Structure formats: C-alpha cells, structure tokens
N, C-alpha and C positions, 0 to 999 in steps of 0.2 A: 616435426612439429609436436609440441607438448600438448597433451589433452587437458581438459578442464579438471579431471579428477586428480591428475598429477600435480597441477598447479594449486589446486585447493588444499592439498596436504603438504605442500612445500612451505617451509618457514625460513625466514632470514633471521640471523642472529639479532637478539634484542635483550635489553637488560630488564624488561618487564618481568616481574616475579610470578607470573602465572605459568604453571607448568606447560611444557610444550604439548603434551597430549591433550590438555584442555584447550590450549590455543588453537590447535588444529580443528577441534570440534566447533569452537566459537567462530573461527574463520569460515568454515563451511556454512554455518547458520547465517553469518553476515553476508556471504556471497549470494545465498538464496534471497536474502532481503534486498541486496543490491539489484539483482535481476528483477525482482517483483516491483521495486520502487521505480526503476527505469521503465519497465513495462507500463506501470500505472501512470507515470508521467506522460508517456507517449499516447496512451489511451485517452487521458484527460485532454491532451492537445487535440486529438482526433475529434473529440466532442466540441472543443472550443472552435475549431475551424469549420465544423459542419453543422452546428446547431442552427435551426430555423424556427420561425414561429413568433407569436406575440411576445414571448419572454426572451427573444433573441439577445437583446443588449445585456440584460442583467445576467443571463446564463453565460454568455460569451465572456463577460468580465469575471464572473465567479470561477469558471473553468480555468481561465488564464491565471488567476491568483492561486488556485489549487495546484496547477502545474508548476508554478514558480516555487511553491513550498516544497514540492516533491523534488525539484532540482536541487535544492539546498540539502535535502536528506540524502540524495544520491551521493553527494560529496562527503557528507558526514560519515555515512556508512563505509564508503570506500576508504576514507582516511583512517577509520577505526581498524579496518582489515589490515592496512599497511602498518599501523602503529603496533599491532600485535605480531608483526613479522610475517604477515600473510601476503598473498598476491591477489589484488582486487581484480575480479573478472567483470569488467564494466562495459564491454562493447555491446552494440545493439544485438549482434548475433548471440552473444552469451546471454543477454537478457531474454531474448526470444526463446532460447532453448532451455533456460533454467527457471523461468517464471512460474509461479504457482497460479497465476491468473488465466482465465480463459481469454481467447481472442475477442477483441471488441467487434461488435456487429457493425458492418459497413453499410447496411441497408436501412439505417434509421436517419431521420432528419429532425423530427419534431422535438422540441425542448424537453418535454417530460419523458420521452423515450430515452434521451441521452441521460437525463437525471437518474432514471431507473437503472440503466446500464452501469453508470458510474457508482451508484449506491451499492449495487451488487458486488462490484469489484472492491470498493473501499471497505465493505464489510469483510470480505475474504482477507484483505490485506490487514485489517485491524485484528482479526483473529490470529493471523500469523505473527503479528507483533506481540500480542499477549503471550503466545506460546514461547516466543523467543525471549521475552522477559524472564519467564520461569526457567527456561533451559540455560541461559547464560548465567543467571544468578546461581543455579545449582552447580554450574561448572566453576564457580568461584570468581566470576568477573562482574562485580557490582557496577563497574563503570559502563560496560556494554549494556547491562540490564537497565541502567539509568538512561543511556542513550535511547534504548527502545522505549522506555517509559515516556521520555520527552516526545518522541515521534508519535507514540500512541495517543497522547493527549490531543494533539492537533488533528490526527486522522479521525478520532472519535468526534471532534467538533465539526470537521468537514462532513462526516457521515450524517451528523445531525442536520447540517445545512441542507444536504441533499434530501434527506428523508422529510424535512419540513415541507418541501415542495410536493411530496407524495402523500402525506398522511391524511389530509382531508379527504381525498378521493378514496383512500383505502378504508377510511372509517365510515364514509357515507355509503348507503345502499344504492342499488341501481336507480331508485326513484329520486336520488339526489338529497334525501333527507337523512340525517344522522339517526341510525337505529341503535337502540340500547344494546342489542346483541352484538352488533358490529363494533361498538365502542368497547364492550367487555372483551371481545375476542382480540381486538388490537392491543389492549392493555396486557393481556395474557401472553402475547407473543414475545 
C-alpha cells in the first residue's frame, strides 16, 4: 500500500507549464486544504445534526448551508490537485489524519456553543487559506492562489455570520450592559 507522503509527491504527466517541483509543493498544500475542508464540512454537519435551543431552526439551516458550500470547495480543491497532475487524498481517513483543525466537541448541544465551536474552526481554516494564497502565488500558480481567494471570501463571510451571533455577549459585561472598556477591547482584537 502506498503511503500519503508518496502519493502527495507523485505527479502524473500534464502540459500545465508550472514546473514539477513547484507543482509538488502546491499539491501538498492543496491536499492539506482538502483534508481541512472535508473535516470542516463534517464538523459543520455535526453541529447541524445536534444543535438544540431556541435558535434551533435558524442555526440548523445556517449550518446546513455552510456544509453545502464546503462540499463544493472539496470538489474544487480536489479537482485542482488532479489538474496539476497530483493525486487527491480525499477519503475520510485522510481528512482525519491530515486536517489542521481540532476535533469537534461532542458534548455540546446549545446553539451558541455550536456557533462558538464553528467560529473557532472557521477562523483557523480562514488563516490557512490566506497562508495558502501567499504560498501558491509565490510558487508561481496564480490560478490556485485565485481559487484560494475565492474560497477565502466566502469563509470570511461565514465567519462573520457566526461571530455576529456571539459579538453582543462578548461586548456586554457581566451585568448585561455594554461597557465602554469592553467595546474598546473588542474593537482592538
């Protein structure tokens, strides 16, 4: 059986004019993204299936829409890997062993707990995407950098949707009133 490292560095013949050495590095980055995207999609579905509370319906629908977007990105990233002559590592086991994301907490139910857990993971994923934009651009692959930019825009928007549920309680003090200090601290973060 071939291991992931061997597959990650194997290239098939292609007429794409990006040098093979750069394509190997780009494929490794893309496969890391493929793993993280698949992992984030399943974590988002975990929240979708298990959310409870007064905001159940809106969060259930939001999480499902977010998972569907991630499913489309899984396909886009995997197809870019193969277009570059690489081997897409897209199984659930590959995602689990290669994801940059922490495991999703299985002991939460309430809507805002799921929102916070997903916001934490979407933020990590967004950071990975921005780093991948720079890396792939520096490797001479503007098309892959553009793919990452496209995904990054949507992920930042979804992170905004998640954080909008949390920001009021983060800004308000324990007494439930907005404090000037808390507002200034939140802005500086």
